[in-house]
C-alpha positions as CSV (number, residue, x, y, z in Angstrom):
1,X,24.6,-11.3,-13.8
2,X,23.3,-14.2,-16.0
3,X,24.7,-12.9,-19.3
4,X,27.2,-10.1,-18.7
5,X,28.7,-8.3,-21.7
6,X,25.7,-9.2,-24.0
7,X,23.2,-6.8,-25.5
8,X,20.2,-6.0,-23.3
9,X,17.7,-8.0,-25.3
10,X,20.0,-11.1,-25.2
11,X,20.5,-10.7,-21.5
12,X,16.7,-10.7,-20.9
13,X,16.3,-13.7,-23.1
14,X,19.0,-15.7,-21.3
15,X,17.6,-14.8,-17.9
16,X,14.1,-15.9,-18.9
17,X,15.5,-19.1,-20.3
18,X,17.7,-19.9,-17.3
19,X,14.9,-19.2,-14.8
20,X,12.0,-20.6,-16.8
21,X,10.1,-17.3,-17.1
22,X,7.9,-16.0,-20.0
23,X,8.2,-12.5,-21.3
24,X,4.6,-11.9,-20.3
25,X,5.3,-12.9,-16.7
26,X,8.1,-10.2,-16.5
27,X,6.2,-7.7,-18.5
28,X,3.6,-7.3,-15.8
29,X,6.3,-6.0,-13.5
30,X,8.2,-3.9,-16.0
31,X,5.2,-2.3,-17.6
32,X,3.7,-1.2,-14.3
33,X,7.0,0.1,-13.0
34,X,8.0,2.1,-16.1
35,X,6.5,5.4,-15.1
36,X,7.9,5.5,-11.5
37,X,11.3,4.4,-12.8
38,X,11.3,7.5,-15.0
39,X,10.3,9.9,-12.4
40,X,6.5,9.8,-13.1
41,X,4.4,9.9,-10.0
42,X,2.0,7.2,-11.1
43,X,-0.2,5.5,-8.5
44,X,-0.1,1.8,-8.7
45,X,-3.2,0.1,-7.1
46,X,-2.6,-2.1,-4.1
47,X,-3.6,-5.3,-5.8
48,X,-1.1,-4.7,-8.6
49,X,1.6,-3.8,-6.1
50,X,0.9,-7.1,-4.2
51,X,1.2,-9.0,-7.5
52,X,4.4,-7.2,-8.5
53,X,6.0,-8.0,-5.1
54,X,4.9,-11.7,-5.3
55,X,6.4,-12.1,-8.8
56,X,9.5,-10.3,-7.8
57,X,10.2,-12.6,-4.9
58,X,9.6,-15.7,-7.1
59,X,12.1,-14.4,-9.6
60,X,14.6,-13.6,-6.9
61,X,14.2,-17.0,-5.4
62,X,14.8,-18.6,-8.8
63,X,17.9,-16.5,-9.3
64,X,19.2,-17.6,-5.9
65,X,18.6,-21.3,-6.9
66,X,20.3,-20.6,-10.2
67,X,23.4,-19.3,-8.4
68,X,23.3,-22.1,-5.8
69,X,23.3,-24.7,-8.6
70,X,26.5,-23.3,-10.2
71,X,24.8,-21.0,-12.7
72,X,23.0,-23.9,-14.4
73,X,19.6,-23.4,-16.0
74,X,16.8,-24.5,-13.7
75,X,15.1,-27.7,-14.5
76,X,11.4,-27.3,-15.5
77,X,10.6,-30.3,-13.4
78,X,11.4,-28.3,-10.3
79,X,10.7,-24.8,-11.7
80,X,7.8,-24.9,-14.2
81,X,7.5,-22.2,-16.8
82,X,5.8,-19.1,-15.5
C-alpha cells in the first residue's frame, strides 16, 4: 500500500524508508515465518514468537501513523530507525 505498482524489491525498500526500518529488523520476522508460510510445520520457539509479535505491532503502528500523516515518510525524530 506504500508503493503500489512497483517491483517487490522496490516496494520493500520504500516501506523501510517511509517507516524508518532496517532490512535486518524486518528479516527477523520474514526469515522465521518463511517455513510456515510455505506449508512447512516448523516450530517457532515462544521467545521468538513474542519478538515477532512485538516487531509486527511496531511496524503496524508505524504504518497507521504513516497513513494518518497523509502518506508522508515518518520523521526520524519521532520514529527512530529500527
